C-alpha positions as CSV (number, residue, x, y, z in Angstrom):
1,M,0.0,0.0,0.0
2,M,2.8,2.4,0.8
3,S,4.2,2.3,-2.7
4,H,0.7,3.1,-4.1
5,I,0.5,6.0,-1.7
6,D,3.9,7.3,-2.8
7,N,2.9,6.9,-6.4
8,F,-0.4,8.7,-5.8
9,W,1.4,11.7,-4.2
10,A,4.2,11.8,-6.8
11,K,1.7,11.9,-9.6
12,S,-0.7,14.3,-7.8
13,L,2.0,16.7,-6.8
14,F,4.4,16.5,-9.7
15,F,2.2,15.2,-12.5
16,T,4.5,13.8,-15.1
17,N,7.7,15.5,-13.9
18,E,10.3,13.5,-11.9
19,P,9.3,13.9,-8.2
20,D,11.7,16.0,-6.2
21,W,10.9,15.4,-2.5
22,S,13.7,17.7,-1.4
23,K,11.8,20.8,-2.6
24,I,9.9,23.0,-0.2
25,L,6.5,23.5,-1.8
26,Q,4.9,26.9,-1.4
27,L,1.1,26.5,-1.5
28,E,0.6,29.3,-3.9
29,D,3.3,27.9,-6.2
30,F,1.6,24.5,-6.0
31,I,-1.8,25.9,-6.9
32,S,-0.5,28.1,-9.7
33,S,1.5,25.2,-11.2
34,R,-1.6,23.0,-11.2
35,R,-3.6,25.9,-12.8
36,K,-0.9,26.4,-15.5
37,A,-0.7,22.7,-16.3
38,Y,-4.4,22.4,-16.4
39,E,-4.7,25.4,-18.8
40,Q,-2.0,23.9,-21.1
41,D,-3.5,20.4,-21.3
42,S,-6.5,19.8,-19.2
43,K,-7.0,16.3,-20.6
44,A,-3.5,15.1,-19.8
45,V,-3.7,16.6,-16.3
46,R,-7.1,14.9,-15.6
47,D,-5.8,11.6,-17.0
48,T,-2.7,11.7,-14.8
49,I,-4.8,12.5,-11.7
50,H,-7.3,9.8,-12.6
51,Q,-4.6,7.2,-13.0
52,A,-2.9,8.2,-9.8
53,I,-6.2,7.9,-7.9
54,M,-7.1,4.6,-9.6
55,S,-3.7,3.1,-8.6
56,F,-4.2,4.2,-5.0
57,I,-7.8,2.9,-4.8
58,S,-6.9,-0.4,-6.3
59,A,-4.4,-0.9,-3.5
60,G,-7.2,-0.6,-1.0
61,D,-9.5,-2.9,-2.9
62,T,-8.8,-5.9,-0.6
63,S,-11.7,-7.8,-1.9
64,G,-10.4,-7.5,-5.5
65,T,-13.9,-6.7,-6.8
66,G,-13.2,-3.3,-8.3
67,R,-15.6,-1.9,-5.7
68,L,-15.0,-0.7,-2.2
69,S,-17.1,-1.2,0.9
70,F,-17.3,1.7,3.4
71,D,-14.6,0.1,5.6
72,E,-12.2,-0.2,2.6
73,F,-13.0,3.4,1.6
74,K,-12.4,4.5,5.2
75,K,-9.1,2.7,5.4
76,L,-7.9,4.4,2.2
77,H,-8.7,7.8,3.7
78,E,-7.0,6.8,7.0
79,A,-3.9,5.9,5.0
80,L,-3.8,9.6,3.9
81,N,-4.2,10.7,7.5
82,H,-7.9,11.5,7.2
83,K,-9.5,10.4,10.5
84,D,-12.8,12.2,10.6
85,E,-15.3,9.4,10.0
86,K,-18.2,11.8,9.4
87,F,-16.3,13.5,6.6
88,I,-15.3,10.2,5.1
89,K,-18.9,8.9,5.3
90,A,-20.1,12.1,3.7
91,M,-17.7,11.6,0.8
92,F,-18.8,8.0,0.5
93,D,-22.4,8.9,0.4
94,A,-21.8,11.8,-2.0
95,I,-20.2,9.3,-4.5
96,G,-23.2,7.0,-4.0
97,S,-23.1,3.3,-3.2
98,D,-24.9,0.5,-4.9
99,A,-27.6,-1.6,-3.2
100,D,-24.9,-3.8,-1.8
101,G,-23.3,-0.8,0.0
102,R,-20.2,-0.7,-2.3
103,V,-18.9,2.0,-4.6
104,S,-16.9,1.2,-7.8
105,N,-13.3,2.1,-7.9
106,V,-14.0,4.0,-11.2
107,Q,-16.8,6.0,-9.5
108,I,-14.5,7.0,-6.7
109,S,-11.7,8.0,-9.0
110,D,-14.1,10.0,-11.3
111,F,-15.5,11.8,-8.3
112,Y,-12.1,12.8,-6.9
113,T,-10.7,13.7,-10.3
114,E,-13.7,16.0,-11.0
115,L,-13.5,17.4,-7.5
116,T,-9.9,18.4,-7.8
117,M,-9.4,18.8,-11.6
118,G,-12.8,19.3,-13.0
119,A,-13.8,21.3,-16.1
120,D,-14.5,24.4,-14.0
121,A,-11.0,26.0,-13.9
122,T,-12.2,28.4,-11.1
123,K,-11.8,25.4,-8.8
124,H,-8.2,26.2,-8.5
125,K,-9.0,29.4,-6.6
126,Q,-10.9,27.3,-4.1
127,Y,-8.1,24.8,-3.4
128,P,-6.9,26.3,-0.1
129,A,-10.3,26.1,1.5
130,A,-11.1,22.6,0.1
131,L,-7.7,21.2,1.1
132,A,-8.0,22.7,4.6
133,A,-11.6,21.3,4.9
134,A,-10.3,17.8,3.9
135,G,-7.6,18.0,6.5
136,F,-4.9,18.0,3.8
137,M,-3.1,21.1,4.9
138,L,-1.8,19.8,8.2
139,Y,-0.9,16.5,6.5
140,A,0.9,18.4,3.6
141,K,2.8,20.6,6.0
142,R,4.1,17.5,7.9
143,Q,4.7,15.3,4.9
144,F,5.7,17.6,2.0
145,N,7.2,20.7,3.6
146,F,4.3,22.9,2.4
147,T,4.7,26.3,3.8
């Protein structure tokens, strides 16, 4: 699972560039680089993010069905240091589970890809608030030297 998490972050933070984990990432630089990459080739950016998310989700698919139960979904979020079960449950419910209480890996990836890199380019202006709400900012500060 750790290699999948590392791959997820490498693709999510650096897209197709070689990851440089020694860099100190300024939040504004991170957001502007994502905006610039998205404006240059939104399809490539969306595809990269979608692939990174799919790789990560597949690692958490312990049943191997291509669909996650809430417990599997929750464990994925906990692996990213998200501990707020109400938040996790709200995201699971927003994606929408089938009658058997599972959500397909593709649905999850589509949801998070659209959430972070959707067609509405103004989303980039909303990143700080969204990342903070998801508990990402504290995690990013600890893990990735965000300042």
